[in-house]
N, C-alpha and C positions, 0 to 999 in steps of 0.2 A: 741680678734680675729682681725687679721690683714686683710686689704683689698688687693685685687690684685693691683699691682703697677701702672697700667694704668687707674685706676678708678678715676674720678674727686673728689670723696669724700676724697681722700688723702689730698687734699688742705684744705678742711674744711667740717666737718660733721655737724657743728652747725650754721654756718653763710653763707647763700647762696650768700650774697653780695661779699664774698671773691672769689667766683667762677667767678664773672663778668669779671675781666681782662683776665682770661684764655679763657672764652667763646668769648670775643671780639677778641682775637688772632686767635681763630679757624675760625672766620668769615673773616679773611684776608689771603687769600691763598698766598702761597709762590711759587717761581718758581720751586722748586724741588718736589712739591706735585703732586701726580698722578691724572689723570682724570678717573673717573669711571662712567659708564652709569647705571642708575637704570633699572633693568629688571622688566617685568610685575609682576612676583611673589614677588618681593621685594618692590613693590610700597606701600604696607601697613605693611610691616615687616622690620623695620630698623635692627632688629636682624639678619635677613638673609643677608642683605647687609653688615652689620658689619662682619658677619662670612666670607663672600666671600672676603672682603677686608683685614681683620686683622686675620681671623681664630678664632675670639672670638665675640660671639653675645652680650656680656656684653658691648662692645664698641659702642653700638647703640646710646648712648648719644652723641658721637662725631658727628655722621651723623645728628642727630636731631638738634644739635646746629648749624652746618654748614648750614643746610637747613632751619633754622628758624622755626622749628616746635615747637609749644607750648606743644604738646603731642606726645610721641614717637609712638602712634598708628595712628596719622594723616597720611593721604595718600599723596604720592608724585606722580606726573605724570610719568608713565613709559617713559623711554627715556631721563629723566632729567640727565644732565651731572653734576657731583659733583667733585670738587677738594678736595682730602683728604690728610691729612698729613701722613707721614710715622710714624711707631711706635717709632723710635728713637726721632723724634720731640716731640711726645706726652710725652714720658718719660722725656725728658729734661725740657719741659715747666712745667709739673706737679711737678718735683723736684724743679724747680726755685720758683714757686708760693708757694709750701709747705714751703720751707726755708724762703721765704720772709715773710710769715705770722707768722711763728714761731720765727722770729727775728734772724735767724742764718746767 
């Protein structure tokens, strides 16, 4: 079974340490990233915020990493401004790290 292409497990399904460089990059916003304000309804639902930003609730891991949440169910203060990467950046970085760890 193949994974959706924007899911971090494409980098590694067995070694969480291989995800660390990608997560570190997520925590360093770039100038072309957009700013998004967390709405009250989304404060405890990263999947709703991910759906609003990307059209895909499965990308909640991106927001959880950026916000430094240990658990995707942790609450964020409504009104928090988050800088999020565009989909093309996610796709490029996941491909890069996937190739890097596969030795391609």
